[in-house]
mmCIF file of the N, C-alpha and C atoms, coordinates in Angstrom:
data_MODEL
# 
_entry.id   MODEL 
# 
loop_
_atom_site.group_PDB 
_atom_site.id 
_atom_site.type_symbol 
_atom_site.label_atom_id 
_atom_site.label_alt_id 
_atom_site.label_comp_id 
_atom_site.label_asym_id 
_atom_site.label_entity_id 
_atom_site.label_seq_id 
_atom_site.pdbx_PDB_ins_code 
_atom_site.Cartn_x 
_atom_site.Cartn_y 
_atom_site.Cartn_z 
_atom_site.occupancy 
_atom_site.B_iso_or_equiv 
_atom_site.pdbx_formal_charge 
_atom_site.auth_seq_id 
_atom_site.auth_comp_id 
_atom_site.auth_asym_id 
_atom_site.auth_atom_id 
_atom_site.pdbx_PDB_model_num 
ATOM 1   N N  . UNK A 1 1  ? -62.405 143.700 218.296 1.00 0.00 ? 1  UNK A N  1 
ATOM 2   C CA . UNK A 1 1  ? -63.025 143.433 217.023 1.00 0.00 ? 1  UNK A CA 1 
ATOM 3   C C  . UNK A 1 1  ? -64.345 142.718 217.281 1.00 0.00 ? 1  UNK A C  1 
ATOM 4   N N  . UNK A 1 2  ? -65.381 143.115 216.535 1.00 0.00 ? 2  UNK A N  1 
ATOM 5   C CA . UNK A 1 2  ? -66.717 142.550 216.715 1.00 0.00 ? 2  UNK A CA 1 
ATOM 6   C C  . UNK A 1 2  ? -66.980 141.441 215.704 1.00 0.00 ? 2  UNK A C  1 
ATOM 7   N N  . UNK A 1 3  ? -67.940 140.604 216.033 1.00 0.00 ? 3  UNK A N  1 
ATOM 8   C CA . UNK A 1 3  ? -68.385 139.542 215.139 1.00 0.00 ? 3  UNK A CA 1 
ATOM 9   C C  . UNK A 1 3  ? -69.833 139.835 214.765 1.00 0.00 ? 3  UNK A C  1 
ATOM 10  N N  . UNK A 1 4  ? -70.151 139.684 213.465 1.00 0.00 ? 4  UNK A N  1 
ATOM 11  C CA . UNK A 1 4  ? -71.510 139.903 212.982 1.00 0.00 ? 4  UNK A CA 1 
ATOM 12  C C  . UNK A 1 4  ? -71.955 138.656 212.230 1.00 0.00 ? 4  UNK A C  1 
ATOM 13  N N  . UNK A 1 5  ? -73.227 138.339 212.338 1.00 0.00 ? 5  UNK A N  1 
ATOM 14  C CA . UNK A 1 5  ? -73.799 137.198 211.624 1.00 0.00 ? 5  UNK A CA 1 
ATOM 15  C C  . UNK A 1 5  ? -74.874 137.700 210.680 1.00 0.00 ? 5  UNK A C  1 
ATOM 16  N N  . UNK A 1 6  ? -74.824 137.240 209.433 1.00 0.00 ? 6  UNK A N  1 
ATOM 17  C CA . UNK A 1 6  ? -75.805 137.622 208.426 1.00 0.00 ? 6  UNK A CA 1 
ATOM 18  C C  . UNK A 1 6  ? -76.344 136.383 207.753 1.00 0.00 ? 6  UNK A C  1 
ATOM 19  N N  . UNK A 1 7  ? -77.596 136.437 207.367 1.00 0.00 ? 7  UNK A N  1 
ATOM 20  C CA . UNK A 1 7  ? -78.185 135.375 206.559 1.00 0.00 ? 7  UNK A CA 1 
ATOM 21  C C  . UNK A 1 7  ? -78.207 135.865 205.121 1.00 0.00 ? 7  UNK A C  1 
ATOM 22  N N  . UNK A 1 8  ? -77.639 135.071 204.227 1.00 0.00 ? 8  UNK A N  1 
ATOM 23  C CA . UNK A 1 8  ? -77.607 135.421 202.812 1.00 0.00 ? 8  UNK A CA 1 
ATOM 24  C C  . UNK A 1 8  ? -78.002 134.190 202.007 1.00 0.00 ? 8  UNK A C  1 
ATOM 25  N N  . UNK A 1 9  ? -78.490 134.411 200.788 1.00 0.00 ? 9  UNK A N  1 
ATOM 26  C CA . UNK A 1 9  ? -78.842 133.261 199.951 1.00 0.00 ? 9  UNK A CA 1 
ATOM 27  C C  . UNK A 1 9  ? -77.612 132.393 199.664 1.00 0.00 ? 9  UNK A C  1 
ATOM 28  N N  . UNK A 1 10 ? -77.852 131.092 199.563 1.00 0.00 ? 10 UNK A N  1 
ATOM 29  C CA . UNK A 1 10 ? -76.753 130.147 199.322 1.00 0.00 ? 10 UNK A CA 1 
ATOM 30  C C  . UNK A 1 10 ? -75.986 130.450 198.044 1.00 0.00 ? 10 UNK A C  1 
ATOM 31  N N  . UNK A 1 11 ? -76.691 130.858 196.974 1.00 0.00 ? 11 UNK A N  1 
ATOM 32  C CA . UNK A 1 11 ? -75.987 131.109 195.714 1.00 0.00 ? 11 UNK A CA 1 
ATOM 33  C C  . UNK A 1 11 ? -75.036 132.294 195.822 1.00 0.00 ? 11 UNK A C  1 
ATOM 34  N N  . UNK A 1 12 ? -75.401 133.309 196.606 1.00 0.00 ? 12 UNK A N  1 
ATOM 35  C CA . UNK A 1 12 ? -74.507 134.457 196.816 1.00 0.00 ? 12 UNK A CA 1 
ATOM 36  C C  . UNK A 1 12 ? -73.308 134.029 197.646 1.00 0.00 ? 12 UNK A C  1 
ATOM 37  N N  . UNK A 1 13 ? -73.546 133.262 198.690 1.00 0.00 ? 13 UNK A N  1 
ATOM 38  C CA . UNK A 1 13 ? -72.442 132.754 199.513 1.00 0.00 ? 13 UNK A CA 1 
ATOM 39  C C  . UNK A 1 13 ? -71.470 131.938 198.670 1.00 0.00 ? 13 UNK A C  1 
ATOM 40  N N  . UNK A 1 14 ? -72.004 131.047 197.838 1.00 0.00 ? 14 UNK A N  1 
ATOM 41  C CA . UNK A 1 14 ? -71.142 130.198 197.011 1.00 0.00 ? 14 UNK A CA 1 
ATOM 42  C C  . UNK A 1 14 ? -70.335 131.025 196.008 1.00 0.00 ? 14 UNK A C  1 
ATOM 43  N N  . UNK A 1 15 ? -70.978 132.006 195.373 1.00 0.00 ? 15 UNK A N  1 
ATOM 44  C CA . UNK A 1 15 ? -70.277 132.862 194.414 1.00 0.00 ? 15 UNK A CA 1 
ATOM 45  C C  . UNK A 1 15 ? -69.199 133.684 195.119 1.00 0.00 ? 15 UNK A C  1 
ATOM 46  N N  . UNK A 1 16 ? -69.503 134.193 196.309 1.00 0.00 ? 16 UNK A N  1 
ATOM 47  C CA . UNK A 1 16 ? -68.529 134.959 197.090 1.00 0.00 ? 16 UNK A CA 1 
ATOM 48  C C  . UNK A 1 16 ? -67.329 134.083 197.438 1.00 0.00 ? 16 UNK A C  1 
ATOM 49  N N  . UNK A 1 17 ? -67.599 132.876 197.904 1.00 0.00 ? 17 UNK A N  1 
ATOM 50  C CA . UNK A 1 17 ? -66.510 131.977 198.279 1.00 0.00 ? 17 UNK A CA 1 
ATOM 51  C C  . UNK A 1 17 ? -65.639 131.619 197.077 1.00 0.00 ? 17 UNK A C  1 
ATOM 52  N N  . UNK A 1 18 ? -66.258 131.430 195.905 1.00 0.00 ? 18 UNK A N  1 
ATOM 53  C CA . UNK A 1 18 ? -65.471 131.144 194.691 1.00 0.00 ? 18 UNK A CA 1 
ATOM 54  C C  . UNK A 1 18 ? -64.626 132.354 194.297 1.00 0.00 ? 18 UNK A C  1 
ATOM 55  N N  . UNK A 1 19 ? -65.248 133.518 194.301 1.00 0.00 ? 19 UNK A N  1 
ATOM 56  C CA . UNK A 1 19 ? -64.559 134.738 193.844 1.00 0.00 ? 19 UNK A CA 1 
ATOM 57  C C  . UNK A 1 19 ? -63.406 135.127 194.766 1.00 0.00 ? 19 UNK A C  1 
ATOM 58  N N  . UNK A 1 20 ? -63.565 134.942 196.041 1.00 0.00 ? 20 UNK A N  1 
ATOM 59  C CA . UNK A 1 20 ? -62.572 135.418 197.003 1.00 0.00 ? 20 UNK A CA 1 
ATOM 60  C C  . UNK A 1 20 ? -61.852 134.270 197.711 1.00 0.00 ? 20 UNK A C  1 
ATOM 61  N N  . UNK A 1 21 ? -61.777 133.128 197.062 1.00 0.00 ? 21 UNK A N  1 
ATOM 62  C CA . UNK A 1 21 ? -61.068 132.002 197.680 1.00 0.00 ? 21 UNK A CA 1 
ATOM 63  C C  . UNK A 1 21 ? -59.600 132.376 197.867 1.00 0.00 ? 21 UNK A C  1 
ATOM 64  N N  . UNK A 1 22 ? -59.056 131.963 198.974 1.00 0.00 ? 22 UNK A N  1 
ATOM 65  C CA . UNK A 1 22 ? -57.664 132.263 199.273 1.00 0.00 ? 22 UNK A CA 1 
ATOM 66  C C  . UNK A 1 22 ? -57.444 133.651 199.848 1.00 0.00 ? 22 UNK A C  1 
ATOM 67  N N  . UNK A 1 23 ? -58.494 134.452 199.960 1.00 0.00 ? 23 UNK A N  1 
ATOM 68  C CA . UNK A 1 23 ? -58.369 135.794 200.527 1.00 0.00 ? 23 UNK A CA 1 
ATOM 69  C C  . UNK A 1 23 ? -58.997 135.815 201.923 1.00 0.00 ? 23 UNK A C  1 
ATOM 70  N N  . UNK A 1 24 ? -58.631 136.810 202.678 1.00 0.00 ? 24 UNK A N  1 
ATOM 71  C CA . UNK A 1 24 ? -59.216 137.004 203.999 1.00 0.00 ? 24 UNK A CA 1 
ATOM 72  C C  . UNK A 1 24 ? -60.629 137.551 203.799 1.00 0.00 ? 24 UNK A C  1 
ATOM 73  N N  . UNK A 1 25 ? -61.619 136.674 203.918 1.00 0.00 ? 25 UNK A N  1 
ATOM 74  C CA . UNK A 1 25 ? -62.997 137.062 203.628 1.00 0.00 ? 25 UNK A CA 1 
ATOM 75  C C  . UNK A 1 25 ? -63.512 138.111 204.612 1.00 0.00 ? 25 UNK A C  1 
ATOM 76  N N  . UNK A 1 26 ? -63.036 138.090 205.827 1.00 0.00 ? 26 UNK A N  1 
ATOM 77  C CA . UNK A 1 26 ? -63.445 139.120 206.789 1.00 0.00 ? 26 UNK A CA 1 
ATOM 78  C C  . UNK A 1 26 ? -62.962 140.493 206.327 1.00 0.00 ? 26 UNK A C  1 
ATOM 79  N N  . UNK A 1 27 ? -61.758 140.552 205.793 1.00 0.00 ? 27 UNK A N  1 
ATOM 80  C CA . UNK A 1 27 ? -61.224 141.820 205.292 1.00 0.00 ? 27 UNK A CA 1 
ATOM 81  C C  . UNK A 1 27 ? -62.001 142.288 204.065 1.00 0.00 ? 27 UNK A C  1 
ATOM 82  N N  . UNK A 1 28 ? -62.371 141.344 203.200 1.00 0.00 ? 28 UNK A N  1 
ATOM 83  C CA . UNK A 1 28 ? -63.158 141.692 202.016 1.00 0.00 ? 28 UNK A CA 1 
ATOM 84  C C  . UNK A 1 28 ? -64.508 142.265 202.438 1.00 0.00 ? 28 UNK A C  1 
ATOM 85  N N  . UNK A 1 29 ? -65.184 141.601 203.365 1.00 0.00 ? 29 UNK A N  1 
ATOM 86  C CA . UNK A 1 29 ? -66.484 142.077 203.850 1.00 0.00 ? 29 UNK A CA 1 
ATOM 87  C C  . UNK A 1 29 ? -66.335 143.441 204.523 1.00 0.00 ? 29 UNK A C  1 
ATOM 88  N N  . UNK A 1 30 ? -65.301 143.629 205.313 1.00 0.00 ? 30 UNK A N  1 
ATOM 89  C CA . UNK A 1 30 ? -65.078 144.916 205.981 1.00 0.00 ? 30 UNK A CA 1 
ATOM 90  C C  . UNK A 1 30 ? -64.884 146.024 204.947 1.00 0.00 ? 30 UNK A C  1 
ATOM 91  N N  . UNK A 1 31 ? -64.125 145.727 203.880 1.00 0.00 ? 31 UNK A N  1 
ATOM 92  C CA . UNK A 1 31 ? -63.905 146.721 202.818 1.00 0.00 ? 31 UNK A CA 1 
ATOM 93  C C  . UNK A 1 31 ? -65.223 147.050 202.116 1.00 0.00 ? 31 UNK A C  1 
ATOM 94  N N  . UNK A 1 32 ? -66.029 146.041 201.834 1.00 0.00 ? 32 UNK A N  1 
ATOM 95  C CA . UNK A 1 32 ? -67.323 146.268 201.200 1.00 0.00 ? 32 UNK A CA 1 
ATOM 96  C C  . UNK A 1 32 ? -68.243 147.097 202.097 1.00 0.00 ? 32 UNK A C  1 
ATOM 97  N N  . UNK A 1 33 ? -68.185 146.835 203.388 1.00 0.00 ? 33 UNK A N  1 
ATOM 98  C CA . UNK A 1 33 ? -68.995 147.607 204.328 1.00 0.00 ? 33 UNK A CA 1 
ATOM 99  C C  . UNK A 1 33 ? -68.532 149.060 204.365 1.00 0.00 ? 33 UNK A C  1 
ATOM 100 N N  . UNK A 1 34 ? -67.225 149.282 204.332 1.00 0.00 ? 34 UNK A N  1 
ATOM 101 C CA . UNK A 1 34 ? -66.701 150.651 204.303 1.00 0.00 ? 34 UNK A CA 1 
ATOM 102 C C  . UNK A 1 34 ? -67.167 151.378 203.042 1.00 0.00 ? 34 UNK A C  1 
ATOM 103 N N  . UNK A 1 35 ? -67.148 150.686 201.910 1.00 0.00 ? 35 UNK A N  1 
ATOM 104 C CA . UNK A 1 35 ? -67.616 151.286 200.664 1.00 0.00 ? 35 UNK A CA 1 
ATOM 105 C C  . UNK A 1 35 ? -69.103 151.636 200.751 1.00 0.00 ? 35 UNK A C  1 
ATOM 106 N N  . UNK A 1 36 ? -69.890 150.746 201.322 1.00 0.00 ? 36 UNK A N  1 
ATOM 107 C CA . UNK A 1 36 ? -71.323 150.998 201.459 1.00 0.00 ? 36 UNK A CA 1 
ATOM 108 C C  . UNK A 1 36 ? -71.587 152.196 202.369 1.00 0.00 ? 36 UNK A C  1 
ATOM 109 N N  . UNK A 1 37 ? -70.814 152.313 203.442 1.00 0.00 ? 37 UNK A N  1 
ATOM 110 C CA . UNK A 1 37 ? -70.951 153.458 204.357 1.00 0.00 ? 37 UNK A CA 1 
ATOM 111 C C  . UNK A 1 37 ? -70.586 154.743 203.632 1.00 0.00 ? 37 UNK A C  1 
ATOM 112 N N  . UNK A 1 38 ? -69.503 154.739 202.873 1.00 0.00 ? 38 UNK A N  1 
ATOM 113 C CA . UNK A 1 38 ? -69.072 155.926 202.125 1.00 0.00 ? 38 UNK A CA 1 
ATOM 114 C C  . UNK A 1 38 ? -70.112 156.315 201.079 1.00 0.00 ? 38 UNK A C  1 
ATOM 115 N N  . UNK A 1 39 ? -70.688 155.334 200.387 1.00 0.00 ? 39 UNK A N  1 
ATOM 116 C CA . UNK A 1 39 ? -71.715 155.618 199.385 1.00 0.00 ? 39 UNK A CA 1 
ATOM 117 C C  . UNK A 1 39 ? -72.968 156.213 200.029 1.00 0.00 ? 39 UNK A C  1 
ATOM 118 N N  . UNK A 1 40 ? -73.376 155.682 201.176 1.00 0.00 ? 40 UNK A N  1 
ATOM 119 C CA . UNK A 1 40 ? -74.545 156.214 201.877 1.00 0.00 ? 40 UNK A CA 1 
ATOM 120 C C  . UNK A 1 40 ? -74.285 157.646 202.335 1.00 0.00 ? 40 UNK A C  1 
ATOM 121 N N  . UNK A 1 41 ? -73.073 157.919 202.827 1.00 0.00 ? 41 UNK A N  1 
ATOM 122 C CA . UNK A 1 41 ? -72.711 159.271 203.252 1.00 0.00 ? 41 UNK A CA 1 
ATOM 123 C C  . UNK A 1 41 ? -72.728 160.225 202.060 1.00 0.00 ? 41 UNK A C  1 
ATOM 124 N N  . UNK A 1 42 ? -72.177 159.787 200.933 1.00 0.00 ? 42 UNK A N  1 
ATOM 125 C CA . UNK A 1 42 ? -72.168 160.618 199.741 1.00 0.00 ? 42 UNK A CA 1 
ATOM 126 C C  . UNK A 1 42 ? -73.598 160.903 199.271 1.00 0.00 ? 42 UNK A C  1 
ATOM 127 N N  . UNK A 1 43 ? -74.460 159.911 199.323 1.00 0.00 ? 43 UNK A N  1 
ATOM 128 C CA . UNK A 1 43 ? -75.857 160.105 198.927 1.00 0.00 ? 43 UNK A CA 1 
ATOM 129 C C  . UNK A 1 43 ? -76.550 161.105 199.844 1.00 0.00 ? 43 UNK A C  1 
ATOM 130 N N  . UNK A 1 44 ? -76.271 161.025 201.157 1.00 0.00 ? 44 UNK A N  1 
ATOM 131 C CA . UNK A 1 44 ? -76.841 161.993 202.102 1.00 0.00 ? 44 UNK A CA 1 
ATOM 132 C C  . UNK A 1 44 ? -76.372 163.405 201.773 1.00 0.00 ? 44 UNK A C  1 
ATOM 133 N N  . UNK A 1 45 ? -75.062 163.556 201.482 1.00 0.00 ? 45 UNK A N  1 
ATOM 134 C CA . UNK A 1 45 ? -74.530 164.883 201.150 1.00 0.00 ? 45 UNK A CA 1 
ATOM 135 C C  . UNK A 1 45 ? -75.133 165.414 199.853 1.00 0.00 ? 45 UNK A C  1 
ATOM 136 N N  . UNK A 1 46 ? -75.311 164.547 198.858 1.00 0.00 ? 46 UNK A N  1 
ATOM 137 C CA . UNK A 1 46 ? -75.934 164.973 197.605 1.00 0.00 ? 46 UNK A CA 1 
ATOM 138 C C  . UNK A 1 46 ? -77.368 165.426 197.840 1.00 0.00 ? 46 UNK A C  1 
ATOM 139 N N  . UNK A 1 47 ? -78.103 164.669 198.652 1.00 0.00 ? 47 UNK A N  1 
ATOM 140 C CA . UNK A 1 47 ? -79.489 165.026 198.947 1.00 0.00 ? 47 UNK A CA 1 
ATOM 141 C C  . UNK A 1 47 ? -79.557 166.364 199.671 1.00 0.00 ? 47 UNK A C  1 
ATOM 142 N N  . UNK A 1 48 ? -78.659 166.585 200.625 1.00 0.00 ? 48 UNK A N  1 
ATOM 143 C CA . UNK A 1 48 ? -78.635 167.857 201.359 1.00 0.00 ? 48 UNK A CA 1 
ATOM 144 C C  . UNK A 1 48 ? -78.317 169.008 200.417 1.00 0.00 ? 48 UNK A C  1 
ATOM 145 N N  . UNK A 1 49 ? -77.363 168.814 199.508 1.00 0.00 ? 49 UNK A N  1 
ATOM 146 C CA . UNK A 1 49 ? -77.019 169.861 198.547 1.00 0.00 ? 49 UNK A CA 1 
ATOM 147 C C  . UNK A 1 49 ? -78.199 170.146 197.628 1.00 0.00 ? 49 UNK A C  1 
ATOM 148 N N  . UNK A 1 50 ? -78.872 169.097 197.165 1.00 0.00 ? 50 UNK A N  1 
ATOM 149 C CA . UNK A 1 50 ? -80.047 169.265 196.316 1.00 0.00 ? 50 UNK A CA 1 
ATOM 150 C C  . UNK A 1 50 ? -81.124 170.055 197.036 1.00 0.00 ? 50 UNK A C  1 
ATOM 151 N N  . UNK A 1 51 ? -81.388 169.693 198.290 1.00 0.00 ? 51 UNK A N  1 
ATOM 152 C CA . UNK A 1 51 ? -82.411 170.392 199.061 1.00 0.00 ? 51 UNK A CA 1 
ATOM 153 C C  . UNK A 1 51 ? -82.044 171.851 199.279 1.00 0.00 ? 51 UNK A C  1 
ATOM 154 N N  . UNK A 1 52 ? -80.764 172.119 199.523 1.00 0.00 ? 52 UNK A N  1 
ATOM 155 C CA . UNK A 1 52 ? -80.304 173.495 199.729 1.00 0.00 ? 52 UNK A CA 1 
ATOM 156 C C  . UNK A 1 52 ? -80.473 174.308 198.445 1.00 0.00 ? 52 UNK A C  1 
ATOM 157 N N  . UNK A 1 53 ? -80.112 173.718 197.308 1.00 0.00 ? 53 UNK A N  1 
ATOM 158 C CA . UNK A 1 53 ? -80.235 174.431 196.036 1.00 0.00 ? 53 UNK A CA 1 
ATOM 159 C C  . UNK A 1 53 ? -81.695 174.672 195.658 1.00 0.00 ? 53 UNK A C  1 
ATOM 160 N N  . UNK A 1 54 ? -82.531 173.685 195.864 1.00 0.00 ? 54 UNK A N  1 
ATOM 161 C CA . UNK A 1 54 ? -83.932 173.866 195.498 1.00 0.00 ? 54 UNK A CA 1 
ATOM 162 C C  . UNK A 1 54 ? -84.652 174.812 196.465 1.00 0.00 ? 54 UNK A C  1 
ATOM 163 N N  . UNK A 1 55 ? -84.241 174.848 197.715 1.00 0.00 ? 55 UNK A N  1 
ATOM 164 C CA . UNK A 1 55 ? -84.842 175.791 198.663 1.00 0.00 ? 55 UNK A CA 1 
ATOM 165 C C  . UNK A 1 55 ? -84.482 177.226 198.280 1.00 0.00 ? 55 UNK A C  1 
ATOM 166 N N  . UNK A 1 56 ? -83.263 177.435 197.814 1.00 0.00 ? 56 UNK A N  1 
ATOM 167 C CA . UNK A 1 56 ? -82.821 178.773 197.426 1.00 0.00 ? 56 UNK A CA 1 
ATOM 168 C C  . UNK A 1 56 ? -83.523 179.235 196.146 1.00 0.00 ? 56 UNK A C  1 
ATOM 169 N N  . UNK A 1 57 ? -84.009 178.293 195.346 1.00 0.00 ? 57 UNK A N  1 
ATOM 170 C CA . UNK A 1 57 ? -84.675 178.648 194.093 1.00 0.00 ? 57 UNK A CA 1 
ATOM 171 C C  . UNK A 1 57 ? -85.893 179.533 194.343 1.00 0.00 ? 57 UNK A C  1 
ATOM 172 N N  . UNK A 1 58 ? -86.612 179.276 195.401 1.00 0.00 ? 58 UNK A N  1 
ATOM 173 C CA . UNK A 1 58 ? -87.811 180.066 195.703 1.00 0.00 ? 58 UNK A CA 1 
ATOM 174 C C  . UNK A 1 58 ? -87.465 181.509 196.037 1.00 0.00 ? 58 UNK A C  1 
ATOM 175 N N  . UNK A 1 59 ? -86.259 181.748 196.514 1.00 0.00 ? 59 UNK A N  1 
ATOM 176 C CA . UNK A 1 59 ? -85.848 183.102 196.902 1.00 0.00 ? 59 UNK A CA 1 
ATOM 177 C C  . UNK A 1 59 ? -85.275 183.897 195.735 1.00 0.00 ? 59 UNK A C  1 
ATOM 178 N N  . UNK A 1 60 ? -84.915 183.219 194.657 1.00 0.00 ? 60 UNK A N  1 
ATOM 179 C CA . UNK A 1 60 ? -84.349 183.919 193.505 1.00 0.00 ? 60 UNK A CA 1 
ATOM 180 C C  . UNK A 1 60 ? -85.455 184.600 192.714 1.00 0.00 ? 60 UNK A C  1 
ATOM 181 N N  . UNK A 1 61 ? -85.150 185.777 192.178 1.00 0.00 ? 61 UNK A N  1 
ATOM 182 C CA . UNK A 1 61 ? -86.175 186.442 191.371 1.00 0.00 ? 61 UNK A CA 1 
ATOM 183 C C  . UNK A 1 61 ? -86.422 185.670 190.074 1.00 0.00 ? 61 UNK A C  1 
ATOM 184 N N  . UNK A 1 62 ? -87.686 185.615 189.694 1.00 0.00 ? 62 UNK A N  1 
ATOM 185 C CA . UNK A 1 62 ? -88.043 184.918 188.458 1.00 0.00 ? 62 UNK A CA 1 
ATOM 186 C C  . UNK A 1 62 ? -87.955 185.890 187.297 1.00 0.00 ? 62 UNK A C  1 
ATOM 187 N N  . UNK A 1 63 ? -87.594 185.361 186.165 1.00 0.00 ? 63 UNK A N  1 
ATOM 188 C CA . UNK A 1 63 ? -87.495 186.154 184.951 1.00 0.00 ? 63 UNK A CA 1 
ATOM 189 C C  . UNK A 1 63 ? -88.841 186.068 184.231 1.00 0.00 ? 63 UNK A C  1 
ATOM 190 N N  . UNK A 1 64 ? -89.379 187.219 183.871 1.00 0.00 ? 64 UNK A N  1 
ATOM 191 C CA . UNK A 1 64 ? -90.646 187.187 183.133 1.00 0.00 ? 64 UNK A CA 1 
ATOM 192 C C  . UNK A 1 64 ? -90.385 186.660 181.733 1.00 0.00 ? 64 UNK A C  1 
ATOM 193 N N  . UNK A 1 65 ? -91.453 186.196 181.092 1.00 0.00 ? 65 UNK A N  1 
ATOM 194 C CA . UNK A 1 65 ? -91.292 185.685 179.732 1.00 0.00 ? 65 UNK A CA 1 
ATOM 195 C C  . UNK A 1 65 ? -90.810 186.788 178.792 1.00 0.00 ? 65 UNK A C  1 
ATOM 196 N N  . UNK A 1 66 ? -91.293 187.988 179.006 1.00 0.00 ? 66 UNK A N  1 
ATOM 197 C CA . UNK A 1 66 ? -90.876 189.111 178.156 1.00 0.00 ? 66 UNK A CA 1 
ATOM 198 C C  . UNK A 1 66 ? -89.388 189.407 178.341 1.00 0.00 ? 66 UNK A C  1 
ATOM 199 N N  . UNK A 1 67 ? -88.924 189.367 179.580 1.00 0.00 ? 67 UNK A N  1 
ATOM 200 C CA . UNK A 1 67 ? -87.508 189.622 179.839 1.00 0.00 ? 67 UNK A CA 1 
ATOM 201 C C  . UNK A 1 67 ? -86.641 188.503 179.270 1.00 0.00 ? 67 UNK A C  1 
ATOM 202 N N  . UNK A 1 68 ? -87.097 187.255 179.359 1.00 0.00 ? 68 UNK A N  1 
ATOM 203 C CA . UNK A 1 68 ? -86.343 186.135 178.799 1.00 0.00 ? 68 UNK A CA 1 
ATOM 204 C C  . UNK A 1 68 ? -86.252 186.266 177.286 1.00 0.00 ? 68 UNK A C  1 
ATOM 205 N N  . UNK A 1 69 ? -87.375 186.630 176.643 1.00 0.00 ? 69 UNK A N  1 
ATOM 206 C CA . UNK A 1 69 ? -87.366 186.800 175.192 1.00 0.00 ? 69 UNK A CA 1 
ATOM 207 C C  . UNK A 1 69 ? -86.441 187.937 174.785 1.00 0.00 ? 69 UNK A C  1 
ATOM 208 N N  . UNK A 1 70 ? -86.474 189.022 175.537 1.00 0.00 ? 70 UNK A N  1 
ATOM 209 C CA . UNK A 1 70 ? -85.608 190.167 175.232 1.00 0.00 ? 70 UNK A CA 1 
ATOM 210 C C  . UNK A 1 70 ? -84.140 189.768 175.353 1.00 0.00 ? 70 UNK A C  1 
ATOM 211 N N  . UNK A 1 71 ? -83.800 188.966 176.338 1.00 0.00 ? 71 UNK A N  1 
ATOM 212 C CA . UNK A 1 71 ? -82.416 188.510 176.517 1.00 0.00 ? 71 UNK A CA 1 
ATOM 213 C C  . UNK A 1 71 ? -81.974 187.616 175.358 1.00 0.00 ? 71 UNK A C  1 
ATOM 214 N N  . UNK A 1 72 ? -82.871 186.748 174.902 1.00 0.00 ? 72 UNK A N  1 
ATOM 215 C CA . UNK A 1 72 ? -82.531 185.863 173.781 1.00 0.00 ? 72 UNK A CA 1 
ATOM 216 C C  . UNK A 1 72 ? -82.353 186.658 172.497 1.00 0.00 ? 72 UNK A C  1 
ATOM 217 N N  . UNK A 1 73 ? -83.146 187.686 172.339 1.00 0.00 ? 73 UNK A N  1 
ATOM 218 C CA . UNK A 1 73 ? -83.119 188.442 171.079 1.00 0.00 ? 73 UNK A CA 1 
ATOM 219 C C  . UNK A 1 73 ? -82.098 189.578 171.077 1.00 0.00 ? 73 UNK A C  1 
ATOM 220 N N  . UNK A 1 74 ? -81.585 189.938 172.222 1.00 0.00 ? 74 UNK A N  1 
ATOM 221 C CA . UNK A 1 74 ? -80.654 191.058 172.322 1.00 0.00 ? 74 UNK A CA 1 
ATOM 222 C C  . UNK A 1 74 ? -79.386 190.755 171.515 1.00 0.00 ? 74 UNK A C  1 
ATOM 223 N N  . UNK A 1 75 ? -79.023 191.663 170.669 1.00 0.00 ? 75 UNK A N  1 
ATOM 224 C CA . UNK A 1 75 ? -77.801 191.532 169.898 1.00 0.00 ? 75 UNK A CA 1 
ATOM 225 C C  . UNK A 1 75 ? -77.915 190.674 168.651 1.00 0.00 ? 75 UNK A C  1 
ATOM 226 N N  . UNK A 1 76 ? -79.085 190.127 168.385 1.00 0.00 ? 76 UNK A N  1 
ATOM 227 C CA . UNK A 1 76 ? -79.262 189.331 167.171 1.00 0.00 ? 76 UNK A CA 1 
ATOM 228 C C  . UNK A 1 76 ? -79.469 190.259 165.988 1.00 0.00 ? 76 UNK A C  1 
ATOM 229 N N  . UNK A 1 77 ? -78.974 189.871 164.837 1.00 0.00 ? 77 UNK A N  1 
ATOM 230 C CA . UNK A 1 77 ? -79.181 190.725 163.641 1.00 0.00 ? 77 UNK A CA 1 
ATOM 231 C C  . UNK A 1 77 ? -80.630 190.682 163.177 1.00 0.00 ? 77 UNK A C  1 
# 
């Protein structure tokens, strides 16, 4: 198991100690770090999906304005 040292503002440290008094603070920090890692991974996957979808947009055929209007008006009384 590794040890890490962080500098944080005193008010955050005090609020953390009040909120998690009586709990294993190392376990709480480890859980928060795991959540942060998962969120960063999810953000990377979302960005990759966005880039893939937007890259494919250039390859899709564009609909002309006339064709779009015809589609909207098709079947209308």
